[in-house]
N, C-alpha and C positions, 0 to 999 in steps of 0.2 A: 504494500500500500504506500501511496505517496504521503508526504508530510501534510499536504492539504487535506487529504481524505481522513487522516488520523485526527487532524484538528477539528474537522467537521463532525466526526464521530464522537469526539470528546465533548463538543458543544451540545450535541443532540442527546447526550446521555441524560436520562431521567427528566425529560421534558414532558409537561402535562398538556401542552397546546400543540396543535398541528403546526408544522414548519411554515406553511404558507401564511398563517395568521401572524406568526412571529416576524417573518420577513416583511410582510405588508406593514405592520405596525412600526418596525424599525425604519423602514423606508420613508414612511410619513414623517417620522420624527427627524430624520436626517435631511430629507429633501426640502422640507418646508419649515418656515420659522414658527415652530410649535413648541409649547411647553410639554412636559411629560404628561400632564393631565389631559391635554387635548386628544392624543391617541386613545387614552383610557375612555374618554367620553365617546369618541367615534366608534370604538368597538362595542361600547354599551348600547349604542343605537342599533348595532347589528346583532345584538343578543349575546355578546360574549363578555363575560364579567372578568375583568383583569385590573390589577392595581397599577398605579403609576410607577411604583418601585419595581414591579416586575418588568415593565417596559424598559426601565433603566438597566436592569440586569441583563435583559436580552440584548440591549445595545452594547453593553460591556463585553458580552460573550461573542456576539455575532460580528460586530464591526471589524475587529482585527482579522478575522478569517476572511471576510468578504474583501477587505482591503488588499490582502495578499493575493487573492484570486484575481481581482481586477487589475492589479499591477502587473501580473504575469501576462495578461492579455492586452495590455496597453501598448499602442504602437509608439515606437520611439520617434521623437521629434529631432529635426536636424540639429547641428551644433549651435547654430545661431539663427534667429529669425526676429523680425521686427513687425510690429503692428501699428506703429505711429504714423506711417505714411502710406498712402494708397491712391489709386485713381477711382473716382466715383462718377457715374453717369448722371448728369443733372440736366433735365429737359433735352435729352438727346445729345448732349455734348459731354465729353470726358473732361473732368476737372481734377486737378491735383489737390489732394487733401492731406494736410500735415497737421498733426495734433500739437 
């Protein structure tokens, strides 16, 4: 088994909620500016009773594992690149834009 699979297996040991519920809740918390109580209320509206401290523990357990998995699949960026200058089409004409 790879180290990622071992880490996921360790995280999933003794869980009481389905993995899709856990991942959805952690995704809401990370992707949007929410407090820990907001995902708790959102799950309660869907009939799932969970405490905000449980959501926090899910984040502590799942986020490092997900971060490792995403970093492995992340495409490398070139050595150097700039975003402060570009050409933009304005009313059909190309204009030089410098920030």
